[in-house]
C-alpha positions as CSV (number, residue, x, y, z in Angstrom):
1,M,-5.9,74.0,-4.0
2,L,-8.3,71.4,-5.5
3,K,-9.3,73.9,-8.3
4,L,-5.6,74.4,-9.2
5,F,-5.1,70.6,-9.6
6,Q,-8.3,70.4,-11.7
7,I,-7.1,73.2,-14.0
8,L,-3.6,71.7,-14.3
9,G,-5.2,68.3,-15.1
10,L,-7.4,69.8,-17.8
11,A,-4.4,71.7,-19.3
12,L,-2.4,68.5,-19.5
13,L,-5.3,66.7,-21.1
14,F,-5.8,69.4,-23.8
15,S,-2.1,70.0,-24.4
16,H,-1.7,66.4,-25.4
17,A,-4.4,66.6,-27.9
18,A,-2.9,69.8,-29.3
19,M,0.4,68.1,-29.8
20,A,-1.0,65.3,-31.9
21,S,-0.4,65.9,-35.6
22,I,-2.8,65.1,-38.4
23,D,-1.5,64.5,-41.8
24,V,-3.4,66.4,-44.5
25,Y,-2.4,65.5,-48.0
26,E,-4.0,66.7,-51.3
27,F,-4.6,64.2,-54.1
28,N,-5.4,64.7,-57.8
29,S,-8.0,62.1,-57.8
30,E,-10.1,59.8,-55.6
31,D,-8.2,56.8,-57.0
32,E,-4.9,58.3,-55.7
33,R,-6.5,58.8,-52.3
34,R,-7.7,55.1,-52.2
35,R,-4.3,53.8,-53.2
36,Y,-2.7,55.9,-50.5
37,Q,-5.1,54.7,-47.8
38,H,-4.6,51.1,-49.0
39,F,-0.9,51.4,-48.5
40,L,-1.3,53.0,-45.1
41,E,-3.3,50.0,-44.0
42,E,-1.0,47.4,-45.7
43,L,2.4,48.7,-44.8
44,R,3.8,48.2,-41.3
45,C,5.8,50.8,-39.3
46,P,9.4,49.6,-39.0
47,K,9.7,51.1,-35.5
48,C,6.3,50.2,-34.0
49,K,6.5,46.5,-34.7
50,N,2.9,45.6,-35.2
51,Q,1.1,48.8,-36.2
52,N,0.4,50.0,-39.7
53,L,1.4,53.4,-41.0
54,A,-2.0,54.7,-40.4
55,G,-2.1,53.7,-36.7
56,T,1.1,55.4,-35.4
57,N,2.6,58.8,-35.2
58,S,6.2,57.8,-34.8
59,Q,8.6,60.0,-36.7
60,I,9.5,57.2,-39.1
61,A,5.8,56.6,-39.9
62,V,5.3,60.3,-40.5
63,D,8.3,60.3,-42.9
64,L,7.0,57.2,-44.7
65,R,3.5,58.7,-45.1
66,R,5.1,61.8,-46.6
67,E,7.2,59.6,-49.0
68,L,4.3,57.4,-49.8
69,H,2.2,60.5,-50.7
70,K,4.9,61.8,-52.9
71,M,5.2,58.5,-54.8
72,V,1.5,58.2,-55.3
73,I,1.3,61.8,-56.6
74,E,4.2,61.1,-58.9
75,G,2.3,58.2,-60.4
76,K,4.5,55.3,-59.2
77,T,3.0,51.9,-59.7
78,D,2.0,49.7,-56.7
79,A,4.9,47.4,-57.5
80,E,7.4,50.3,-57.5
81,I,6.1,51.6,-54.2
82,I,6.3,48.1,-52.6
83,D,9.8,47.6,-54.1
84,F,11.0,50.9,-52.7
85,M,9.7,50.1,-49.2
86,V,11.1,46.5,-49.2
87,S,14.5,47.6,-50.4
88,R,14.7,50.2,-47.7
89,Y,13.1,48.3,-44.7
90,G,13.0,44.7,-45.8
91,D,10.1,42.3,-45.9
92,F,9.1,43.2,-42.4
93,V,7.4,46.4,-43.7
94,L,4.8,44.1,-45.5
95,Y,2.0,42.6,-43.5
96,R,1.9,39.8,-46.1
97,P,5.5,39.1,-47.0
98,P,6.3,37.0,-50.0
99,L,7.0,33.3,-49.5
100,K,10.8,32.8,-49.8
101,A,13.6,31.3,-47.8
102,S,14.0,34.3,-45.5
103,T,10.3,34.4,-44.7
104,L,9.6,30.7,-44.5
105,A,9.4,30.8,-40.7
106,L,6.7,33.5,-40.8
107,W,4.6,31.3,-43.1
108,L,5.2,27.9,-41.6
109,G,5.7,28.9,-38.0
110,P,2.1,29.0,-37.0
111,A,1.3,25.6,-38.6
112,V,4.3,24.1,-36.9
113,F,3.3,25.5,-33.5
114,L,-0.3,24.3,-34.0
115,L,0.9,20.8,-34.8
116,I,3.2,20.8,-31.8
117,G,0.3,21.9,-29.6
118,L,-2.1,19.3,-31.0
119,T,0.5,16.6,-30.6
120,A,1.1,17.6,-26.9
121,V,-2.7,17.6,-26.2
122,G,-3.0,14.2,-27.9
123,V,-0.2,12.7,-25.9
124,I,-1.7,14.0,-22.6
125,V,-5.2,12.7,-23.5
126,W,-3.8,9.3,-24.5
127,R,-1.8,9.0,-21.3
128,R,-4.7,9.9,-19.1
129,R,-7.1,7.5,-20.9
130,R,-4.6,4.8,-20.3
131,L,-4.4,5.6,-16.6
132,V,-8.2,5.9,-16.0
133,P,-9.0,2.1,-16.0
134,E,-6.2,1.4,-13.5
135,I,-7.4,4.2,-11.1
136,A,-11.1,3.4,-11.5
137,K,-10.7,-0.2,-10.3
138,L,-11.8,-0.3,-6.7
139,S,-12.1,-3.3,-4.5
140,E,-15.6,-4.3,-3.2
141,E,-14.6,-2.9,0.2
142,E,-13.5,0.5,-1.3
143,Q,-16.7,0.7,-3.4
144,K,-18.8,0.2,-0.2
145,Q,-16.8,2.9,1.6
146,L,-17.2,5.3,-1.3
147,A,-21.0,4.6,-1.4
148,A,-21.2,5.2,2.3
149,M,-19.3,8.5,2.0
150,L,-21.5,9.6,-0.9
151,D,-24.7,8.8,1.1
152,Q,-23.4,10.8,4.1
153,S,-22.6,13.7,1.8
154,Q,-26.1,13.7,0.3
155,Q,-27.8,13.4,3.6
156,G,-25.7,16.4,4.9
157,A,-26.6,18.4,1.9
158,K,-30.4,17.7,2.4
159,K,-30.2,18.8,6.1
160,S,-28.6,22.2,5.2
């Protein structure tokens, strides 16, 4: 029975690898291949949210790779390819969208959140520093009690 499960496990493992598809495209020159690879790395899959076209096998990414190959082979310029992708999928398809009103949040968002975080940390540190002198003031009696407790603690640690 154990052998049957092992065989089934291996079959499942290898069947998954067999189902994976690998795109093989022919190019007329090494320059075309470099341009294609560059676009695969720079264009984002519209379905997969934060993966480039090279890093996913979703159906839309497969279609976009096919379309991209066709445009590169046809001799389309980089600007024409980018314009096509943006007109079809919006600025989201670009990892580095242009700075304009609709993408302002993408560009300024991280700086705004950083400033908010630094301000929050600054306020917390400022409040705690203001509280420390008030908390640190001990009467003479409290200081003697604290010293006695520290001595006891140190003596107990030495005996252990």
